[in-house]
C-alpha positions as CSV (number, residue, x, y, z in Angstrom):
1,X,75.3,173.6,5.2
2,X,79.1,173.8,5.0
3,X,80.3,172.3,1.8
4,X,83.4,170.0,2.0
5,X,86.0,170.9,-0.6
6,X,89.5,169.7,-1.2
7,X,92.3,171.5,0.5
8,X,94.6,173.6,-1.7
9,X,97.2,170.8,-1.7
10,X,94.6,168.2,-2.7
11,X,93.3,170.5,-5.4
12,X,96.8,171.0,-6.8
13,X,97.6,167.3,-6.6
14,X,94.4,166.0,-8.0
15,X,93.2,168.7,-10.4
16,X,96.3,170.5,-11.6
17,X,95.9,172.3,-14.9
18,X,96.0,170.0,-17.8
19,X,99.2,170.1,-19.7
20,X,97.9,168.8,-23.1
21,X,98.0,172.3,-24.7
22,X,101.4,173.2,-23.5
23,X,103.8,173.3,-26.6
24,X,106.6,171.7,-24.6
25,X,104.4,168.8,-23.7
26,X,102.7,168.5,-27.1
27,X,106.1,167.8,-28.6
28,X,105.8,164.4,-26.8
29,X,102.6,163.6,-28.7
30,X,104.3,160.7,-30.5
31,X,107.7,159.5,-29.5
32,X,109.6,156.5,-31.0
33,X,112.3,154.6,-29.2
34,X,114.3,151.5,-30.2
35,X,116.3,149.3,-27.8
36,X,119.0,147.2,-29.4
37,X,119.7,144.7,-26.7
38,X,121.8,141.5,-26.4
39,X,118.7,139.3,-26.7
40,X,116.0,141.4,-28.4
41,X,115.5,144.4,-30.6
42,X,112.3,146.3,-29.7
43,X,110.6,149.4,-31.1
44,X,108.0,151.3,-29.0
45,X,106.1,154.3,-30.1
46,X,104.5,156.2,-27.2
47,X,101.4,158.3,-27.9
48,X,99.9,161.0,-25.9
49,X,101.2,163.7,-23.6
50,X,99.8,162.1,-20.4
51,X,102.3,161.2,-17.7
52,X,101.2,157.5,-18.3
53,X,101.7,157.3,-22.1
54,X,99.8,154.9,-24.4
55,X,101.7,152.3,-26.4
56,X,100.8,153.3,-29.9
57,X,103.1,150.6,-31.4
58,X,105.2,147.9,-29.7
59,X,107.2,145.2,-31.6
60,X,110.0,142.9,-30.5
61,X,112.3,140.6,-32.4
62,X,114.3,138.0,-30.4
63,X,117.5,138.4,-32.4
64,X,120.1,136.9,-30.0
65,X,122.6,139.5,-31.1
66,X,124.9,138.8,-28.1
67,X,124.6,135.0,-28.2
68,X,128.2,133.6,-28.1
69,X,129.8,137.0,-27.5
70,X,131.7,135.8,-24.5
71,X,133.4,133.1,-26.6
72,X,134.0,134.9,-29.9
73,X,134.0,138.6,-28.9
74,X,131.8,139.2,-31.9
75,X,128.1,139.6,-32.5
76,X,126.2,136.5,-33.4
77,X,126.1,136.5,-37.3
78,X,122.5,135.3,-37.5
79,X,121.5,137.6,-34.8
80,X,123.2,140.5,-36.6
81,X,121.3,139.7,-39.8
82,X,118.0,139.6,-38.0
83,X,118.7,142.8,-36.0
84,X,119.5,144.7,-39.2
85,X,116.3,143.4,-40.9
86,X,114.3,144.4,-37.8
87,X,115.9,147.9,-37.6
88,X,115.3,148.5,-41.3
89,X,111.7,147.6,-40.9
90,X,111.4,149.9,-37.8
91,X,112.9,152.8,-39.7
92,X,110.3,152.4,-42.5
93,X,107.5,152.1,-40.0
94,X,108.6,155.2,-38.2
95,X,108.5,157.2,-41.4
96,X,105.0,155.9,-42.1
97,X,103.9,157.1,-38.7
98,X,105.4,160.5,-39.2
99,X,108.1,160.1,-36.6
100,X,111.1,162.2,-37.7
101,X,113.5,161.5,-34.9
102,X,113.8,158.2,-33.2
103,X,115.8,157.6,-30.0
104,X,117.8,154.4,-30.8
105,X,120.1,152.9,-28.2
106,X,122.3,149.8,-28.2
107,X,123.5,148.1,-25.0
108,X,126.0,145.5,-23.9
109,X,126.3,143.4,-27.0
110,X,127.1,146.2,-29.4
111,X,129.3,148.1,-27.0
112,X,131.4,145.0,-26.1
113,X,131.8,143.3,-29.4
114,X,134.9,143.9,-31.5
115,X,132.6,144.3,-34.6
116,X,130.2,146.6,-32.7
117,X,131.5,149.7,-34.5
118,X,131.1,148.0,-37.8
119,X,127.5,147.0,-37.0
120,X,126.9,150.5,-35.8
121,X,128.0,152.0,-39.1
122,X,126.0,149.4,-41.0
123,X,122.8,150.3,-39.2
124,X,123.1,154.0,-39.9
125,X,124.0,153.4,-43.6
126,X,121.1,150.9,-44.2
127,X,118.4,152.5,-42.1
128,X,119.3,156.2,-41.5
129,X,118.7,155.6,-37.8
130,X,121.2,157.4,-35.5
131,X,122.3,154.6,-33.2
132,X,123.6,155.6,-29.8
133,X,125.8,153.0,-28.0
134,X,125.4,153.6,-24.3
135,X,127.7,152.4,-21.5
136,X,126.7,150.3,-18.5
137,X,126.3,153.4,-16.3
138,X,124.0,155.0,-18.8
139,X,122.0,151.8,-19.2
140,X,121.5,151.5,-15.4
141,X,120.4,155.2,-15.3
142,X,117.9,154.8,-18.1
143,X,116.4,151.6,-16.6
144,X,116.0,153.3,-13.3
145,X,114.3,156.3,-15.0
146,X,111.9,153.9,-16.6
147,X,111.0,152.6,-13.1
148,X,110.5,156.2,-11.9
149,X,108.1,156.7,-14.8
150,X,105.8,154.0,-13.4
151,X,106.5,154.5,-9.7
152,X,106.7,158.2,-8.8
153,X,108.8,158.6,-5.7
154,X,109.9,155.0,-5.7
155,X,112.7,154.1,-3.4
156,X,114.9,151.0,-3.6
157,X,117.1,149.2,-6.0
158,X,116.5,148.7,-9.7
159,X,117.9,145.6,-11.3
160,X,117.8,145.3,-15.1
161,X,118.9,142.0,-16.7
162,X,119.6,141.6,-20.4
163,X,121.3,139.0,-22.4
164,X,124.9,139.9,-21.6
165,X,124.8,142.2,-18.6
166,X,122.8,143.1,-15.5
167,X,122.6,146.7,-14.1
168,X,121.9,147.9,-10.6
169,X,120.9,151.4,-9.5
170,X,119.6,153.0,-6.4
171,X,116.6,155.3,-6.7
172,X,115.3,157.7,-4.0
173,X,113.2,160.9,-4.0
174,X,112.8,160.8,-7.8
175,X,116.5,160.6,-8.4
176,X,118.9,157.9,-9.6
177,X,121.9,157.4,-7.3
178,X,124.7,154.9,-7.2
179,X,124.7,152.5,-10.0
180,X,126.9,149.9,-11.8
181,X,126.9,147.1,-14.4
182,X,127.9,143.5,-14.2
183,X,128.5,140.7,-16.8
184,X,125.7,138.6,-15.3
185,X,123.4,138.2,-18.3
186,X,122.4,134.7,-19.1
187,X,124.5,134.6,-22.4
188,X,127.6,135.4,-20.3
189,X,126.7,132.8,-17.6
190,X,126.4,130.1,-20.2
191,X,130.1,130.5,-20.8
192,X,131.2,130.1,-17.1
193,X,133.0,126.8,-16.9
194,X,131.7,124.1,-14.5
195,X,128.1,123.6,-13.3
196,X,125.6,125.3,-11.0
197,X,128.0,125.4,-8.0
198,X,130.7,127.2,-10.0
199,X,128.2,129.7,-11.5
200,X,126.8,130.5,-8.1
201,X,130.3,131.2,-6.8
202,X,131.0,133.4,-9.8
203,X,127.7,135.3,-9.3
204,X,128.5,136.0,-5.7
205,X,132.0,137.2,-6.5
206,X,130.6,139.6,-9.1
207,X,127.8,140.9,-6.9
208,X,129.9,141.7,-3.8
209,X,131.5,144.9,-5.1
210,X,128.1,146.2,-6.2
211,X,126.6,145.3,-2.8
212,X,129.2,147.6,-1.3
213,X,128.4,150.3,-3.8
214,X,124.6,150.1,-3.6
215,X,124.5,149.5,0.1
216,X,121.3,147.5,0.4
217,X,119.2,148.2,3.5
218,X,116.1,146.0,3.4
219,X,115.0,147.8,0.2
220,X,112.4,147.0,-2.3
221,X,114.0,145.6,-5.5
222,X,112.4,146.5,-8.8
223,X,113.1,143.9,-11.5
224,X,113.4,145.0,-15.1
225,X,113.9,142.7,-18.1
226,X,112.3,139.9,-19.9
227,X,113.9,137.0,-18.0
228,X,112.6,138.5,-14.7
229,X,109.1,138.9,-16.1
230,X,109.1,135.2,-17.1
231,X,110.0,134.2,-13.6
232,X,107.3,136.4,-12.2
233,X,104.8,134.9,-14.6
234,X,105.9,131.4,-13.4
235,X,105.5,132.6,-9.8
236,X,101.9,133.6,-10.7
237,X,101.4,130.1,-12.2
238,X,102.7,128.3,-9.1
239,X,100.6,130.4,-6.8
240,X,97.4,130.4,-9.0
241,X,97.4,134.1,-8.8
242,X,94.2,135.5,-10.3
243,X,95.6,138.6,-12.2
244,X,98.3,138.1,-14.8
245,X,99.3,141.7,-15.2
246,X,103.0,141.7,-14.6
247,X,103.6,145.4,-13.9
248,X,103.7,146.1,-10.1
249,X,103.4,142.3,-9.4
250,X,104.9,142.0,-5.9
251,X,106.6,139.0,-4.4
252,X,107.9,138.2,-0.9
253,X,111.5,136.9,-0.8
254,X,110.5,133.6,0.8
255,X,107.8,133.0,-1.8
256,X,110.1,133.8,-4.6
257,X,112.8,131.4,-3.4
258,X,110.2,128.7,-3.3
259,X,109.3,129.5,-6.9
260,X,112.9,129.3,-8.0
261,X,113.1,125.9,-6.4
262,X,109.9,124.9,-8.2
263,X,111.2,126.1,-11.5
264,X,114.4,124.1,-11.0
265,X,112.4,120.9,-10.4
266,X,110.0,121.4,-13.3
267,X,110.1,120.6,-17.0
268,X,110.8,123.8,-18.9
269,X,108.8,122.7,-21.9
270,X,105.7,122.3,-19.8
271,X,106.3,125.7,-18.1
272,X,106.7,127.3,-21.5
273,X,103.4,125.9,-22.7
274,X,101.6,126.9,-19.6
275,X,102.7,130.5,-19.8
276,X,103.1,131.1,-23.5
277,X,106.8,131.9,-23.2
278,X,109.0,131.7,-26.3
279,X,111.6,128.9,-26.4
280,X,114.4,131.5,-26.8
281,X,113.4,133.2,-23.6
282,X,112.7,130.1,-21.6
283,X,116.2,128.8,-22.4
284,X,117.7,131.7,-20.4
285,X,115.4,131.4,-17.4
286,X,117.5,128.9,-15.4
287,X,120.5,131.2,-15.5
288,X,118.4,134.2,-14.5
289,X,117.0,132.1,-11.6
290,X,120.6,131.5,-10.4
291,X,121.3,135.3,-10.4
292,X,118.0,136.2,-8.7
293,X,118.6,133.7,-5.9
294,X,122.0,135.1,-5.1
295,X,120.6,138.7,-5.4
296,X,117.8,137.9,-2.9
297,X,120.1,136.1,-0.5
298,X,122.8,138.8,-0.6
299,X,120.7,141.9,-0.7
300,X,118.0,140.7,1.7
301,X,115.1,142.8,0.1
302,X,111.9,143.6,1.9
303,X,109.9,142.9,-1.3
304,X,110.5,142.2,-5.0
305,X,108.4,144.1,-7.5
306,X,108.2,143.6,-11.3
307,X,108.4,146.7,-13.6
308,X,107.3,146.5,-17.2
309,X,109.0,149.8,-17.6
310,X,112.7,150.0,-18.4
311,X,115.2,151.6,-20.8
312,X,112.6,152.5,-23.4
313,X,110.4,154.3,-20.8
314,X,113.5,155.8,-19.3
315,X,114.3,157.4,-22.7
316,X,110.8,158.9,-22.7
317,X,111.1,160.1,-19.1
318,X,114.3,161.8,-20.1
319,X,112.5,163.9,-22.7
320,X,109.7,164.9,-20.4
321,X,109.7,168.4,-18.9
322,X,110.2,168.4,-15.1
323,X,106.6,169.5,-14.4
324,X,105.3,166.6,-16.4
325,X,107.5,164.1,-14.5
326,X,106.1,165.4,-11.3
327,X,102.5,164.5,-12.3
328,X,100.7,161.4,-11.1
329,X,100.7,158.9,-13.9
330,X,97.4,157.3,-12.9
331,X,95.6,160.6,-12.8
332,X,97.1,161.9,-16.0
333,X,96.1,158.7,-17.8
334,X,92.6,158.9,-16.4
335,X,92.4,162.6,-17.4
336,X,93.5,161.8,-21.0
337,X,91.0,159.0,-21.2
338,X,88.2,161.3,-20.0
339,X,89.3,164.0,-22.5
340,X,89.1,161.6,-25.5
341,X,86.3,159.2,-24.5
342,X,83.8,160.7,-22.1
343,X,80.5,162.3,-23.2
344,X,81.2,165.4,-21.0
345,X,84.9,165.9,-20.4
346,X,85.5,167.8,-17.2
347,X,82.5,166.3,-15.4
348,X,84.8,163.9,-13.5
349,X,86.1,166.8,-11.4
350,X,82.6,168.0,-10.6
351,X,81.5,164.5,-9.7
352,X,84.5,164.1,-7.4
353,X,83.7,167.3,-5.5
354,X,80.1,166.4,-5.2
355,X,80.9,163.0,-3.6
356,X,83.8,164.1,-1.5
357,X,81.7,164.7,1.7
358,X,81.1,160.9,1.9
359,X,84.8,160.3,1.8
360,X,86.3,163.3,3.6
361,X,88.1,161.1,6.1
362,X,89.6,158.8,3.4
363,X,93.4,158.7,3.3
364,X,95.3,160.3,0.3
365,X,95.8,157.0,-1.6
366,X,92.0,156.3,-1.5
367,X,91.2,159.8,-2.6
368,X,93.6,159.3,-5.5
369,X,91.7,156.1,-6.6
370,X,88.4,157.9,-6.1
371,X,89.6,160.8,-8.4
372,X,90.7,158.3,-11.1
373,X,87.4,156.5,-10.9
374,X,85.4,159.8,-11.3
375,X,87.5,160.7,-14.3
376,X,87.0,157.2,-15.9
377,X,83.3,156.7,-14.9
378,X,81.9,157.6,-18.3
379,X,84.6,156.5,-20.7
380,X,82.9,153.3,-21.8
381,X,79.5,154.9,-22.6
382,X,79.7,153.7,-26.2
383,X,79.7,150.0,-25.2
384,X,76.5,148.0,-25.2
385,X,74.7,148.5,-21.9
386,X,74.9,144.8,-21.1
387,X,78.7,144.9,-21.2
388,X,79.6,148.3,-19.8
389,X,80.2,147.1,-16.3
390,X,82.5,144.3,-17.5
391,X,84.4,146.6,-19.9
392,X,85.0,149.1,-17.1
393,X,86.4,146.4,-14.9
394,X,88.6,145.0,-17.7
395,X,89.9,148.4,-18.6
396,X,90.9,149.2,-15.0
397,X,92.5,145.8,-14.1
398,X,94.3,145.1,-17.4
399,X,95.1,148.4,-19.0
400,X,98.7,149.6,-19.1
401,X,98.5,152.0,-16.2
402,X,101.5,153.2,-14.1
403,X,101.3,154.1,-10.4
404,X,98.7,151.5,-9.7
405,X,99.3,148.3,-7.8
406,X,97.2,145.1,-8.2
407,X,94.8,145.7,-5.3
408,X,94.4,149.3,-6.6
409,X,93.5,147.9,-10.0
410,X,90.8,145.7,-8.6
411,X,89.5,148.4,-6.3
412,X,89.2,150.8,-9.2
413,X,87.7,148.2,-11.5
414,X,85.1,147.2,-8.9
415,X,84.1,150.8,-8.2
416,X,83.6,151.3,-12.0
417,X,81.7,148.0,-12.2
418,X,79.3,149.3,-9.5
419,X,79.0,152.5,-11.4
420,X,76.9,150.5,-13.9
421,X,75.7,147.5,-12.0
422,X,74.3,147.1,-8.5
423,X,75.5,143.6,-7.8
424,X,78.9,142.0,-8.5
425,X,77.7,138.5,-7.8
426,X,78.1,136.0,-10.5
427,X,80.6,138.0,-12.6
428,X,83.5,136.3,-14.2
429,X,85.8,138.5,-12.1
430,X,85.1,137.0,-8.7
431,X,88.5,135.4,-8.4
432,X,90.1,138.8,-8.5
433,X,88.0,140.1,-5.6
434,X,90.3,138.0,-3.3
435,X,92.9,140.7,-3.7
436,X,90.8,143.0,-1.6
437,X,89.6,142.5,2.0
438,X,86.0,142.9,3.1
439,X,86.3,146.6,4.0
440,X,87.9,147.4,0.6
441,X,85.2,145.5,-1.2
442,X,82.6,147.5,0.6
443,X,84.3,150.8,0.0
444,X,84.6,150.1,-3.7
445,X,80.9,149.3,-3.9
446,X,80.0,152.5,-2.0
447,X,82.2,154.6,-4.4
448,X,80.6,152.9,-7.4
449,X,77.1,153.4,-6.3
450,X,77.9,157.0,-5.3
451,X,79.1,157.6,-8.9
452,X,76.1,155.8,-10.2
453,X,73.8,158.3,-8.4
454,X,75.9,161.4,-9.0
455,X,76.5,160.8,-12.7
456,X,72.8,160.8,-13.5
457,X,71.5,163.3,-10.9
458,X,72.6,166.2,-13.0
459,X,74.6,166.5,-16.3
460,X,76.5,169.7,-15.6
461,X,77.4,171.4,-12.3
462,X,76.2,169.1,-9.5
463,X,76.6,171.9,-6.9
464,X,73.7,173.6,-8.7
465,X,71.5,170.6,-8.0
466,X,72.3,169.8,-4.4
467,X,74.9,168.9,-1.7
468,X,75.7,165.8,0.2
469,X,76.7,165.6,3.9
470,X,77.6,162.4,5.8
471,X,77.6,161.8,9.5
472,X,79.5,158.6,9.9
473,X,78.8,158.1,13.6
474,X,75.1,158.5,13.2
475,X,75.3,156.9,9.8
476,X,73.0,159.4,8.1
477,X,73.5,160.6,4.5
478,X,71.8,163.9,3.8
479,X,71.0,165.3,0.4
480,X,70.1,169.0,0.4
481,X,68.3,169.9,-2.8
482,X,68.2,173.2,-4.6
483,X,65.1,174.3,-6.5
484,X,66.7,172.9,-9.7
485,X,67.7,169.8,-7.9
486,X,64.2,169.1,-6.7
487,X,63.1,168.9,-10.3
488,X,66.1,166.6,-11.1
489,X,65.5,164.2,-8.2
490,X,63.1,162.0,-10.1
491,X,62.3,158.3,-9.7
492,X,65.5,156.9,-11.1
493,X,67.6,159.3,-9.1
494,X,65.7,158.4,-6.0
495,X,66.3,154.7,-6.6
496,X,70.0,155.2,-7.1
497,X,70.3,157.4,-4.0
498,X,68.5,154.6,-2.0
499,X,71.0,152.1,-3.3
500,X,73.9,154.3,-2.2
501,X,72.3,154.7,1.3
502,X,71.9,150.9,1.5
503,X,75.6,150.3,0.5
504,X,76.6,152.7,3.3
505,X,74.3,150.8,5.7
506,X,72.8,154.1,6.7
507,X,69.6,156.1,6.8
508,X,68.9,159.1,4.7
509,X,67.5,162.6,4.9
510,X,66.2,164.7,2.0
511,X,66.1,168.4,2.5
512,X,64.0,170.4,0.0
513,X,64.1,174.1,-0.6
């Protein structure tokens, strides 16, 4: 029998040598970044060398540093006091976590305020943190790099909204291109005289030069920033969308415009209660809605996607070696999870190769999900057997994973659910299954049951136990056993193999030595 193996390109893409022991990557083991924005001050500590890093620590304080800046040209006194307290706390926490160097950046409020330099000096004297005040061009670039961290190879326009500014940048082939900044943050719009009509005219006037610079061409728009995320969460609420993970949530322009109308007609207090949004953030949403409406109508995007990654992730991306940037974030996250949590790290690769004959005609994006599933298949083994299937599904659908859209999350979760459980009927996840069509549901079940069989057929090199071959036209699945495999093919293995054959709606053939 001819064994089906990955091509050289597939092998390189899916099973590249782990980088965890490389000194230049190990330096990224724990990285702390602080973003001093016009509305919030946030500290994030990234942990792990994987291309899709874990959030070891994440804390935000809604300081409102830039509130009233357009009127006074000075930082908000109360916001300044809260920001200093937050930064002092972050500096102490960083020392406790053993982080020697923090990347700390300040954006529009600090760079525009006349007392910005004074605040800058006060931060460094009080906390010891080295604060870097970045200009609008740098802010746009870092936000775009954050999107690239989550979307390798993404193409389109990144739009990052803060309290006092909004940045736009074009991304293509892994690079950040034309970019610019505008004074279209909600704090600024609050100071525009007149009402909605006057603000809309102002927004259009500000956006027109950037439209000429960015040159939109039916692009995807990637939205970065807290106000955008609230709007997306409200869109989910209006549509009764079953999965509330914001990263890679996708909206069609017509649907989004309907949501903006719906928000305008609704009571903001009720919306805030329904979505758990803070009062400070919800107060800014109507202004962000006005900007987004003009952006959609003027730039005519093909799709609007939400990115939870922005400046902070862009700072991390900037520190990554090139070869790590080029890795697939989903596969790297799955590989790191296997290395830390599986009983037999490295078995995922063996499992993938053993099952590959069943999926040899699958497109690259499906093979990618299959690879991730094989790497993750045993990472919840410590959970109680009654809950392993649910935990697998929850981990895949709700974890902070880059490079994975919502249907992909559900497909991966369902495959892992079937790794531990034959039937998905009656689970609390059934609403999420609507994100997949019938063929995708069937494929996820087949993958799960294939892993369920392969993972217990042998505990080391599956190729020493047997080989699979699949004839899709005749719908025959053949298992060719070795002498060792014949001994391993006991009652439980036979039962799981039969379950896989039934999921394929096929017949089977067992060949013994």
